[in-house]
VEXDREN-2710 file (C-alpha; in Angstrom, 1 decimal):
% VEXDREN-2710
k/r/px/py/pz
1/MET/-1.0/9.8/-28.4
2/THR/-3.4/8.5/-25.9
3/LYS/-6.0/10.3/-24.2
4/SER/-4.6/10.0/-20.6
5/GLN/-1.2/11.1/-22.2
6/LEU/-2.8/14.1/-23.4
7/SER/-3.9/15.0/-20.4
8/PHE/-0.8/13.7/-18.2
9/ARG/1.1/16.3/-20.6
10/LEU/-1.2/19.1/-20.7
11/ARG/-0.9/18.6/-16.8
12/GLN/2.7/18.8/-16.9
13/ASN/3.1/21.6/-19.0
14/ALA/0.2/23.9/-17.2
15/PRO/1.1/27.1/-16.8
16/GLN/2.7/28.1/-13.3
17/GLN/0.5/31.1/-12.5
18/THR/-2.1/28.7/-13.1
19/ARG/-1.1/25.8/-10.9
20/ARG/0.3/28.4/-8.3
21/GLU/-3.7/29.9/-7.6
22/SER/-5.0/25.9/-7.7
23/ARG/-2.2/24.9/-4.8
24/GLU/-2.8/28.2/-2.6
25/LYS/-6.3/27.6/-2.9
26/SER/-6.4/24.2/-2.2
27/HIS/-3.8/24.6/1.3
28/LYS/-5.3/28.0/2.0
29/LYS/-7.0/26.4/5.3
30/ALA/-3.4/24.8/6.2
31/GLN/-0.8/27.8/5.3
32/LYS/1.2/26.2/3.5
33/PRO/4.1/28.2/3.1
34/GLN/5.0/28.9/-0.5
35/VAL/7.5/26.7/-2.6
36/THR/8.6/26.8/-6.3
37/LYS/7.3/24.5/-9.0
38/VAL/9.2/21.7/-11.2
39/GLU/10.9/23.0/-14.5
40/SER/8.7/22.9/-17.3
41/THR/9.6/19.6/-19.2
42/SER/11.1/19.4/-22.9
43/PRO/7.8/19.4/-25.2
44/GLY/8.4/16.4/-27.3
45/LEU/9.1/14.6/-24.0
46/ILE/7.8/10.6/-24.0
47/PHE/7.0/8.5/-21.2
48/PRO/4.7/5.7/-20.0
49/ALA/1.1/6.3/-19.3
50/GLY/-0.1/5.2/-16.2
51/ASP/-1.9/1.9/-17.7
52/THR/1.1/0.8/-19.6
53/ALA/3.4/1.3/-16.9
54/PHE/1.2/-0.9/-15.0
55/LYS/1.0/-3.5/-17.4
56/SER/4.9/-3.3/-17.5
57/LEU/5.4/-3.3/-13.6
58/LEU/3.0/-6.0/-13.3
59/SER/4.3/-8.3/-16.3
60/ALA/7.5/-8.0/-14.2
61/ARG/6.2/-9.0/-11.3
62/PHE/4.3/-12.3/-12.3
63/CYS/7.5/-13.2/-13.3
64/ALA/8.9/-12.7/-10.3
65/ALA/6.4/-15.0/-9.4
66/ILE/7.1/-17.5/-11.2
67/TRP/10.9/-17.5/-11.1
68/SER/12.0/-16.3/-8.2
69/HIS/13.2/-18.3/-5.6
70/ILE/13.3/-17.9/-2.0
71/SER/16.2/-16.2/-0.7
72/ASP/15.5/-16.2/3.2
73/CYS/14.4/-19.3/5.3
74/ASP/12.1/-16.7/7.7
75/GLU/10.0/-16.7/4.4
76/THR/9.4/-20.6/4.7
77/PHE/9.2/-20.8/8.3
78/ASN/7.4/-17.9/9.6
79/TYR/5.4/-17.0/7.2
80/TRP/4.5/-20.1/4.3
81/GLU/4.5/-22.7/7.2
82/PRO/1.9/-20.7/9.2
83/MET/-0.3/-20.5/6.3
84/HIS/-0.3/-23.7/5.5
85/TYR/-1.3/-24.6/9.0
86/LEU/-4.5/-22.4/8.9
87/ILE/-5.5/-23.7/5.5
88/PHE/-4.8/-27.2/5.9
89/GLY/-4.3/-27.7/9.1
90/LYS/-0.8/-29.1/9.4
91/GLY/3.0/-27.1/8.6
92/LEU/5.5/-26.1/11.1
93/GLN/5.8/-23.6/13.7
94/THR/8.3/-21.4/15.4
95/TRP/9.4/-20.4/18.4
96/GLU/7.9/-16.5/17.4
97/TYR/4.4/-18.5/17.1
98/SER/4.7/-19.9/20.5
99/PRO/2.1/-18.6/22.6
100/GLU/5.5/-17.7/25.5
101/PHE/6.4/-15.1/23.3
102/GLY/4.0/-14.7/20.4
103/LEU/6.4/-12.4/17.9
104/ARG/4.4/-13.0/15.2
105/SER/0.6/-12.0/13.9
106/TYR/-1.5/-15.0/12.6
107/PHE/-3.5/-11.6/11.9
108/TYR/-1.2/-11.2/9.4
109/LEU/-1.1/-14.8/8.1
110/MET/-5.2/-14.4/7.7
111/VAL/-4.9/-11.2/5.6
112/HIS/-2.8/-13.2/3.1
113/ALA/-4.4/-16.7/3.6
114/ALA/-7.6/-15.7/3.0
115/PRO/-8.1/-15.5/-0.8
116/ALA/-5.8/-18.4/-0.9
117/TRP/-8.3/-20.5/1.5
118/ILE/-11.0/-19.1/-1.2
119/TYR/-9.3/-20.8/-4.1
120/GLN/-8.7/-24.1/-2.2
121/LYS/-12.5/-24.3/-1.1
122/LEU/-13.8/-23.6/-4.7
123/LEU/-11.6/-25.4/-6.8
124/GLN/-9.1/-27.6/-4.5
125/PRO/-6.1/-27.0/-6.8
126/ASN/-2.8/-29.0/-5.9
127/PRO/-1.1/-26.8/-3.0
128/LEU/1.7/-26.0/-5.0
129/LEU/-0.7/-24.2/-7.1
130/MET/-2.1/-22.1/-4.3
131/PHE/1.8/-21.3/-3.6
132/TYR/2.4/-19.3/-6.9
133/PHE/-1.3/-18.2/-6.9
134/ILE/-0.5/-16.4/-3.9
135/ARG/2.8/-15.1/-5.4
136/CYS/1.0/-13.7/-8.1
137/ILE/-1.5/-11.7/-6.0
138/LEU/1.4/-10.4/-4.1
139/GLY/3.0/-8.6/-8.0
140/LEU/-0.4/-7.8/-8.3
141/ILE/-0.2/-5.8/-5.2
142/CYS/3.5/-4.7/-5.7
143/ALA/2.5/-3.3/-9.4
144/ILE/-0.5/-0.7/-8.3
145/SER/1.4/0.0/-5.4
146/GLU/4.3/1.1/-7.7
147/VAL/1.9/2.4/-10.3
148/TYR/0.6/5.2/-7.6
149/PHE/4.5/5.3/-6.4
150/TYR/5.4/6.6/-10.6
151/LYS/2.5/8.6/-11.0
152/SER/3.2/10.4/-7.9
153/VAL/6.4/10.9/-8.9
154/CYS/5.9/12.4/-12.0
155/ARG/4.3/14.4/-10.7
156/GLU/6.1/15.6/-7.8
157/PHE/9.4/15.2/-9.3
158/GLY/8.8/15.8/-13.0
159/VAL/8.1/13.3/-15.8
160/HIS/11.9/12.9/-16.6
161/ILE/12.5/11.7/-13.5
162/GLY/9.6/9.3/-13.3
163/ARG/10.5/7.6/-16.4
164/ILE/14.2/7.0/-14.8
165/CYS/12.6/5.4/-12.2
166/LEU/10.2/3.5/-13.8
167/ALA/12.8/1.7/-15.9
168/PHE/15.1/1.2/-12.6
169/GLN/12.0/-0.8/-10.9
170/LEU/11.6/-2.5/-13.7
171/PHE/14.8/-4.6/-14.1
172/SER/16.3/-4.1/-10.7
173/ALA/17.3/-7.6/-9.2
174/GLY/16.0/-6.1/-5.9
175/MET/12.4/-5.4/-7.2
176/PHE/12.6/-8.9/-8.2
177/ILE/13.2/-10.4/-5.3
178/SER/11.3/-8.1/-2.8
179/SER/8.1/-8.0/-5.1
180/THR/6.9/-11.4/-4.3
181/ALA/8.2/-12.2/-1.2
182/PHE/5.9/-13.4/1.2
183/LEU/7.8/-11.0/4.5
184/PRO/6.5/-8.5/6.2
185/SER/9.5/-6.1/4.9
186/SER/8.1/-6.6/1.4
187/PHE/4.4/-5.9/2.7
188/ALA/6.2/-2.9/3.9
189/MET/7.6/-2.1/0.9
190/TYR/3.9/-2.0/-0.5
191/THR/2.8/0.6/1.7
192/THR/5.9/2.8/1.9
193/ALA/5.3/3.5/-1.7
194/ALA/1.8/4.2/-1.1
195/ALA/2.2/6.3/1.2
196/CYS/5.1/8.5/0.0
197/ALA/2.8/8.8/-3.3
198/ALA/-0.4/9.8/-1.2
199/TRP/2.1/12.5/0.7
200/TRP/3.4/14.0/-2.3
201/GLN/0.0/14.4/-3.6
202/GLN/-0.9/15.9/-0.5
203/LYS/-3.3/13.3/0.8
204/PHE/-2.5/13.2/4.5
205/ALA/-5.4/11.0/5.3
206/LEU/-4.2/8.1/2.5
207/ALA/-0.2/8.7/4.1
208/ILE/-1.7/8.2/7.2
209/PHE/-3.5/5.0/6.9
210/PHE/-0.9/3.3/4.6
211/THR/1.9/4.0/7.3
212/ALA/-0.1/2.8/9.9
213/LEU/-1.1/-0.4/7.8
214/GLY/2.4/-1.0/7.3
215/SER/4.2/-0.6/10.1
216/ILE/0.8/-2.4/12.7
217/LEU/-0.1/-5.2/10.1
218/GLY/3.2/-5.6/8.8
219/TRP/6.4/-4.2/10.0
220/PRO/6.5/-1.9/13.4
221/PHE/9.9/-0.9/12.2
222/ALA/8.3/0.6/9.1
223/SER/7.2/3.5/11.3
224/LEU/10.2/5.1/11.0
225/LEU/9.4/5.6/7.3
226/GLY/6.5/8.2/8.2
227/LEU/8.4/10.1/10.9
228/PRO/9.0/12.8/8.0
229/ILE/5.0/12.4/7.0
230/ALA/4.4/13.5/10.9
231/TYR/7.4/16.0/10.3
232/ASP/5.7/17.9/7.6
233/MET/2.4/17.3/9.3
234/LEU/2.9/18.7/12.7
235/VAL/5.9/21.0/12.4
236/ARG/5.7/22.7/8.6
237/ARG/2.1/23.0/8.3
238/LYS/0.6/22.9/11.7
239/LEU/-2.0/20.0/11.1
240/TYR/-2.5/18.9/14.5
241/LEU/-5.9/18.0/14.7
242/ASP/-5.5/15.6/11.4
243/PHE/-3.0/14.0/12.2
244/ALA/-4.5/12.9/15.6
245/ALA/-7.8/11.9/14.3
246/TRP/-6.2/9.9/11.2
247/SER/-3.3/8.1/13.8
248/ALA/-5.9/7.3/16.1
249/LEU/-8.3/5.9/13.5
250/CYS/-5.8/3.7/11.8
251/ALA/-4.7/2.1/15.1
252/LEU/-8.2/1.2/15.9
253/VAL/-9.3/-0.3/12.6
254/ILE/-5.9/-1.5/12.5
255/LEU/-4.9/-2.6/15.4
256/VAL/-7.9/-3.5/17.4
257/PRO/-9.1/-6.3/15.2
258/MET/-5.6/-7.7/14.9
259/ILE/-5.4/-8.3/19.3
260/ILE/-8.7/-9.4/19.1
261/ILE/-7.9/-12.3/16.4
262/ASP/-4.2/-13.4/17.8
263/SER/-5.3/-12.9/21.3
264/MET/-8.0/-15.8/20.3
265/LEU/-5.7/-18.0/18.2
266/PHE/-2.8/-17.4/21.0
267/GLY/-5.1/-17.9/23.9
268/LYS/-3.9/-15.0/25.8
269/LEU/-3.7/-11.2/25.5
270/ILE/-1.1/-10.9/22.4
271/ILE/-0.1/-7.5/20.7
272/ALA/2.6/-9.4/18.2
273/PRO/4.1/-5.7/17.1
274/LEU/5.1/-4.5/20.5
275/ASN/6.8/-7.9/21.4
276/ILE/8.7/-7.9/18.2
277/VAL/10.4/-4.3/19.0
278/LYS/10.5/-5.7/22.4
279/TYR/12.6/-8.5/21.7
280/ASN/14.8/-6.3/19.2
281/VAL/15.2/-3.3/20.6
282/LEU/14.0/-2.8/24.3
283/GLY/16.4/-5.2/25.8
284/GLY/15.4/-8.6/24.0
285/ALA/18.1/-10.9/22.8
286/GLY/17.0/-10.3/19.0
287/PRO/20.3/-8.0/17.7
288/SER/22.6/-10.1/19.4
289/LEU/21.7/-13.6/18.5
290/TYR/21.3/-14.1/14.3
291/GLY/22.7/-12.2/11.7
292/LYS/25.6/-10.1/13.0
293/GLU/27.3/-8.4/9.3
294/PRO/30.2/-5.5/9.3
295/PHE/29.3/-1.9/7.8
296/SER/30.0/-3.2/4.0
297/PHE/27.5/-5.7/3.9
298/TYR/24.3/-3.1/3.1
299/LEU/27.1/-2.1/0.6
300/PHE/28.3/-5.0/-1.3
301/ASN/24.7/-6.5/-0.8
302/GLY/22.9/-3.3/-2.5
303/PHE/24.8/-3.1/-5.0
304/VAL/24.3/-6.8/-6.3
305/ASN/20.6/-5.7/-6.3
306/PHE/20.6/-2.6/-7.8
307/ASN/24.5/-2.4/-9.4
308/PHE/25.3/1.2/-10.2
309/VAL/21.3/2.7/-9.4
310/TRP/22.7/2.2/-5.9
311/VAL/25.8/4.0/-6.1
312/PHE/23.4/6.6/-8.0
313/ALA/21.3/7.1/-4.8
314/LEU/24.1/7.1/-2.2
315/LEU/25.2/9.9/-3.9
316/SER/21.7/11.8/-4.0
317/PRO/22.8/13.7/-1.1
318/LEU/25.9/15.1/-2.8
319/ALA/24.2/15.7/-6.6
320/ILE/21.3/17.4/-5.1
321/MET/23.8/20.1/-3.3
322/LEU/25.3/20.4/-6.8
323/HIS/22.5/21.2/-8.1
324/TYR/21.5/23.5/-5.6
325/PHE/24.9/25.6/-6.3
326/PHE/25.6/25.2/-9.8
327/VAL/22.9/24.9/-11.4
328/PRO/21.2/28.5/-12.2
329/THR/17.6/28.0/-12.0
330/LYS/14.6/29.5/-9.7
331/ASN/13.6/25.3/-9.0
332/LYS/15.3/24.5/-5.8
333/CYS/12.8/22.1/-4.8
334/THR/10.3/19.5/-6.1
335/PHE/6.7/20.8/-6.5
336/TYR/5.5/20.5/-2.9
337/LEU/8.5/19.5/-1.1
338/PRO/12.4/20.6/-0.7
339/TYR/14.2/17.4/-2.1
340/GLY/15.8/17.0/1.4
341/LEU/12.5/16.2/3.2
342/SER/11.0/14.3/-0.2
343/LEU/13.8/11.7/0.0
344/SER/14.6/12.0/3.8
345/PRO/12.7/8.6/4.6
346/LEU/15.7/6.7/2.4
347/TYR/18.2/8.8/4.0
348/LEU/16.9/8.0/7.6
349/TRP/16.4/4.4/6.9
350/LEU/19.6/3.9/6.0
351/ALA/21.2/5.4/8.4
352/VAL/19.5/3.5/11.2
353/PHE/20.3/0.2/9.6
354/MET/23.5/0.5/8.5
355/LEU/24.8/0.8/11.6
356/GLN/22.9/-2.0/13.2
357/GLU/24.6/-4.9/13.9
358/HIS/22.1/-7.1/12.9
359/LYS/21.9/-7.3/9.2
360/GLU/19.9/-9.0/6.7
361/GLU/18.9/-8.3/3.1
362/ARG/15.4/-8.1/3.8
363/PHE/15.5/-5.2/6.2
364/LEU/16.1/-3.0/2.7
365/PHE/13.3/-4.1/0.9
366/PRO/10.8/-1.2/2.4
367/VAL/13.0/1.5/0.9
368/TYR/13.7/0.1/-2.3
369/PRO/11.2/2.2/-4.4
370/LEU/13.2/5.2/-3.0
371/ILE/16.7/4.1/-3.7
372/CYS/15.2/3.9/-7.4
373/LEU/13.8/7.3/-6.8
374/SER/17.1/8.5/-6.1
375/GLY/18.7/7.0/-8.3
376/ALA/16.7/8.6/-10.9
377/ILE/17.1/12.0/-9.7
378/THR/21.2/11.5/-9.7
379/VAL/20.8/11.4/-13.2
380/ASP/18.2/13.6/-14.0
381/ILE/21.4/16.3/-12.1
382/VAL/23.8/15.0/-13.8
383/GLN/22.2/15.6/-16.8
384/LYS/21.9/19.3/-15.5
385/LEU/25.4/20.1/-14.9
386/TYR/26.8/18.3/-18.0
387/PHE/24.6/20.8/-19.8
388/ARG/25.8/23.7/-17.9
389/LEU/29.2/22.6/-18.1
390/LEU/28.3/22.4/-22.2
391/ASN/26.4/26.0/-22.2
392/LEU/29.8/27.5/-20.5
393/PHE/32.0/26.5/-23.7
394/GLN/29.1/26.5/-26.6
395/LYS/26.7/28.6/-25.7
396/MET/23.2/27.0/-26.7
397/PRO/20.8/28.7/-28.7
398/HIS/17.9/30.3/-26.3
399/GLY/15.3/28.0/-25.4
400/THR/17.6/24.8/-25.7
401/HIS/16.0/22.5/-23.4
402/TYR/18.9/20.3/-21.3
403/LEU/17.0/16.9/-22.3
404/ASP/17.6/17.8/-26.0
405/LYS/21.6/17.5/-25.4
406/THR/21.7/15.2/-22.6
407/VAL/19.5/12.5/-23.3
408/PHE/21.9/10.2/-24.4
409/ILE/23.4/10.2/-20.6
410/MET/20.0/8.7/-19.4
411/PHE/20.0/5.9/-21.9
412/ILE/23.4/5.2/-21.2
413/SER/22.4/4.8/-17.3
414/ILE/19.2/2.6/-17.9
415/ILE/20.4/0.4/-20.6
416/ILE/23.7/-0.9/-18.0
417/THR/21.5/-0.8/-14.9
418/SER/18.8/-2.7/-16.7
419/TRP/21.5/-5.1/-18.4
420/LEU/23.4/-5.8/-15.1
421/GLY/20.0/-6.2/-13.3
422/ILE/18.6/-8.9/-15.8
423/SER/22.2/-10.5/-15.3
424/ARG/21.6/-10.9/-12.1
425/VAL/18.1/-12.3/-12.3
426/PHE/19.8/-15.2/-14.4
427/SER/22.4/-15.7/-12.1
428/LEU/20.1/-16.1/-9.3
429/TYR/17.7/-18.7/-11.2
430/ARG/20.5/-20.6/-12.4
431/ASN/22.5/-20.7/-9.5
432/TYR/19.9/-21.3/-6.5
433/HIS/16.5/-22.3/-8.0
434/ALA/17.3/-26.3/-7.6
435/PRO/15.6/-26.7/-4.1
436/PHE/12.4/-25.5/-6.0
437/ASP/13.3/-27.7/-9.1
438/LEU/13.5/-31.1/-7.0
439/MET/10.7/-30.5/-4.7
440/MET/8.2/-29.9/-7.8
441/GLU/9.7/-33.2/-9.1
442/LEU/8.6/-34.5/-5.8
443/ASN/5.1/-32.8/-6.2
444/ARG/4.6/-35.1/-9.0
445/TYR/6.5/-38.3/-7.8
446/PRO/3.6/-39.9/-6.4
447/VAL/1.5/-39.7/-9.6
448/ASP/4.9/-41.1/-11.6
449/ALA/5.8/-43.8/-8.9
450/ASN/2.2/-44.8/-8.4
451/ILE/2.9/-44.1/-5.0
452/PRO/-0.5/-44.6/-2.5
453/GLU/-2.2/-41.2/-2.0
454/ARG/-2.8/-42.4/2.1
455/ALA/0.7/-43.6/2.2
456/GLN/2.5/-41.9/5.3
457/ILE/6.0/-40.3/3.5
458/ASN/8.8/-38.5/5.2
459/VAL/10.7/-36.2/3.2
460/CYS/13.8/-35.4/5.2
461/PHE/16.6/-32.5/5.3
462/GLY/19.9/-32.1/7.1
463/LYS/22.5/-29.1/6.2
464/GLU/20.0/-27.8/3.9
465/TRP/17.2/-27.4/6.1
466/HIS/17.0/-23.6/5.2
467/ARG/16.7/-24.1/1.7
468/TYR/13.1/-25.8/2.6
469/PRO/10.3/-23.8/-0.1
470/SER/7.5/-25.0/2.1
471/SER/4.6/-27.5/2.7
472/PHE/2.9/-26.2/-0.3
473/PHE/5.5/-28.3/-2.2
474/LEU/4.6/-31.6/-0.7
475/PRO/2.1/-34.0/-2.7
476/ASN/-0.7/-33.9/0.3
477/ASN/-0.9/-34.0/4.1
478/ASN/0.1/-37.2/4.1
479/TRP/3.8/-36.2/3.6
480/ASN/5.8/-35.0/6.5
481/ILE/8.9/-32.7/6.4
482/ARG/11.3/-33.5/8.8
483/PHE/15.1/-32.5/10.0
484/ILE/17.9/-34.8/10.4
485/LYS/20.9/-33.9/12.6
486/SER/23.6/-31.8/10.7
487/GLU/26.2/-29.4/12.1
488/PHE/24.1/-26.7/12.5
489/ASP/22.9/-26.5/16.5
490/GLY/20.3/-23.6/16.7
491/MET/16.6/-23.5/17.1
492/LEU/14.8/-25.6/14.1
493/PRO/11.1/-24.9/13.7
494/ALA/8.7/-28.1/14.8
495/PRO/5.4/-29.8/13.5
496/TYR/2.2/-27.6/15.1
497/ALA/0.7/-29.9/17.7
498/GLU/-2.6/-31.7/16.3
499/GLY/-6.0/-30.7/18.0
500/GLU/-7.9/-27.5/17.2
501/ASN/-5.9/-26.0/20.3
502/ALA/-2.9/-26.1/18.6
503/THR/-1.5/-22.5/18.6
504/THR/-2.1/-22.0/22.0
505/THR/0.3/-25.1/22.7
506/ILE/3.4/-24.0/24.8
507/HIS/5.8/-26.8/23.9
508/LYS/9.2/-26.9/26.5
509/TYR/11.5/-27.0/23.3
510/PHE/10.6/-23.8/22.2
511/ASN/13.2/-20.9/23.3
512/ASP/14.2/-17.7/22.3
513/LEU/18.0/-17.7/22.6
514/ASN/18.2/-20.3/19.5
515/LYS/19.6/-23.0/21.5
516/GLU/19.5/-26.2/19.9
517/SER/16.7/-28.9/21.0
518/PRO/17.3/-32.6/20.2
519/GLU/14.2/-33.8/20.3
520/LEU/13.6/-32.0/17.0
521/TYR/15.8/-33.9/14.9
522/PHE/14.1/-37.3/13.3
523/ASP/15.7/-40.7/12.7
524/ILE/17.0/-40.6/9.0
525/ASN/16.4/-44.9/9.2
526/LYS/12.7/-43.6/9.0
527/CYS/13.7/-41.4/5.9
528/HIS/11.9/-41.6/2.5
529/PHE/13.6/-39.0/1.0
530/ILE/16.5/-36.6/1.5
531/LEU/16.8/-33.2/-0.5
532/ASP/20.9/-32.8/0.1
533/SER/23.9/-31.2/-1.9
534/ASP/26.8/-32.4/-2.6
535/LEU/29.4/-29.6/-2.7
536/GLY/33.0/-31.3/-2.5
537/GLN/32.4/-31.1/1.4
538/GLU/32.0/-33.9/4.2
539/THR/31.5/-34.2/8.0
540/THR/30.8/-36.8/10.2
541/LEU/27.1/-35.5/10.8
542/GLU/27.3/-33.8/6.9
543/PRO/27.7/-36.9/4.5
544/ASN/27.3/-37.0/1.4
545/TYR/24.3/-39.5/1.2
546/ALA/24.2/-39.6/-2.9
547/ASN/27.5/-42.3/-2.4
548/GLN/25.7/-44.5/-0.1
549/LYS/24.9/-46.6/-2.7
550/ASP/23.3/-49.1/-0.7
551/ARG/21.2/-46.7/1.7
552/TRP/20.2/-44.2/-1.1
553/LYS/19.4/-43.5/-5.2
554/VAL/19.0/-40.7/-7.3
555/VAL/15.9/-40.2/-8.7
556/LYS/16.7/-36.5/-9.1
557/SER/19.9/-34.0/-9.5
558/TYR/20.1/-30.2/-10.4
559/LYS/23.4/-28.1/-10.3
560/PHE/24.0/-25.7/-7.7
561/LEU/26.4/-23.1/-6.8
562/ASN/29.3/-23.5/-5.1
563/ALA/29.8/-20.4/-3.6
564/GLU/33.3/-21.2/-2.1
565/LYS/34.7/-22.3/-5.5
566/SER/33.3/-19.5/-7.3
567/HIS/34.4/-15.7/-7.8
568/ARG/32.5/-12.9/-6.2
569/PHE/31.7/-11.1/-9.4
570/PHE/30.7/-14.0/-11.8
571/ARG/28.4/-15.6/-8.9
572/ALA/26.7/-12.5/-8.6
573/PHE/26.0/-11.4/-12.3
574/LEU/26.0/-13.9/-15.1
575/ILE/28.0/-12.8/-17.6
576/VAL/27.7/-14.7/-21.3
577/PHE/30.8/-16.7/-22.3
578/MET/32.4/-15.7/-19.0
579/SER/30.8/-16.8/-16.0
580/ASP/31.2/-20.6/-16.9
581/LYS/35.1/-20.0/-16.7
582/TYR/35.0/-18.8/-12.8
583/ILE/32.1/-20.4/-11.2
584/THR/31.9/-24.2/-9.8
585/PHE/28.5/-26.2/-9.8
586/GLY/28.0/-28.9/-6.8
587/ASN/24.7/-31.0/-7.5
588/PHE/21.6/-31.1/-5.2
589/SER/20.2/-34.1/-5.6
590/LEU/16.2/-36.0/-4.5
591/LEU/17.4/-39.3/-3.1
592/GLN/15.3/-42.2/-2.2
593/SER/15.7/-44.4/0.3
594/THR/16.4/-48.4/-1.0
595/ARG/15.7/-49.7/2.3
596/LEU/12.6/-48.3/3.1
597/LYS/9.5/-49.3/1.5
598/ILE/6.8/-47.3/1.0
599/LYS/3.3/-49.0/1.9
END
């Protein structure tokens, strides 16, 4: 046993009177109401130490950085593309970055771009390496926040719940997808995990800081997750002065630099968090234009990303009530907070977002660690309830711990959920990674085909415009991403204007109503390459370019899932020896023009 494991285990099994005296002494000034303590753990309980948990989480997040694809085009066009512009002076701009609207923050981008810019200046790597470098940094930040979360869960809820929660975090597809996504909702996930961890350890200054960081710098709607912390400080503990002082200080430290830098880059006063709230909540058109989904959307999406962990999480309120009434124990709450208050950020978030018409997978990212925790609590309570029933029919010897007879429930839960989580990850990679693979082929193509470095090359996307991974995959700045007309009739991104004041330029073709701007389409006859899919369907605007042998030749092709012709379950999870019978693949191809010569 390592020194850190021994120290942690001694703290978990410390005498109850000593822990009570220490807690009362620490919070005498705040007049904290007395709460009961966690149950003592089984003497032989084995759990990962903090360093072991960190290494495991970091390995999982680095795997996500390398193998996860971009599942939301908002990540590409609102974050990777403007970051590419900040570093290289070239990229695609969306209407959200137009000074007329100012919904997105350049300050947020600059925080992420800083290490990539240093990396580029020092070593001048291939842009593709910079893409994965940034992703690995995101994975590192995620792992740090998760291990902090894990250690606080062990302290607040007990090490048994902590180790189950850790297993759910490691192997869930949801954490795999969200952990390295360059999105404010993923950033809010990091800060929410850290804020809850600080809250459960009664480090209120840190809890306020992480909440403010996620809400102001990341995603303003994440402030909803800070309401339970505010309730605990203001209503239960009467820490009015502390709350006001730390909130004001965090706003000063985070919001003021953001306003200054954004206003300089936009050329006018811009408060991006306020603008996005106005557009999506205070009378703007946002909720009525994008992603309208039925109530069941999050139910199915939660299951494919967390499988039975999601079911356990949704059942946690019921499990907690059963625990309260049917488990004979003096402990009806966690070490510091009642169960309901500890998990209230998750319940509050689901209550608000599941009722919204505009639903997207990334909207649940901020509460993903809390889903894992709620699922772990349900498994733990099921073990206690099973032990209670067992004890009614077969009287257990005095001193028998519930884990001594129910550990198989934990193992079954972890094995099944982990297997389904890994199955989902492999399915995502096999089904949807083709655009990444083709862009990597394109990145190597100038060397393989002896294309002059200064040649101006146009790479075009049609119906698959939303699968473009970012300009970091292009060989150099002389390669240009273009969009050709397809059946899509909404607002597309456009190249940043040339010159030093590109971020202050207002373009007439940008609008906030998702209306098509025909002037953004490119002449297909000037395309040197096209990336296109063949899923067995053609229209006048979306022909199968691979079949036009007189105009295009196939450079490389990878299989790509045909979702409409595939079974819903078997396309979501990769079941060896079975999935191939129920799913159908098409092709995603890199095509080169046979008529347009590269000079």
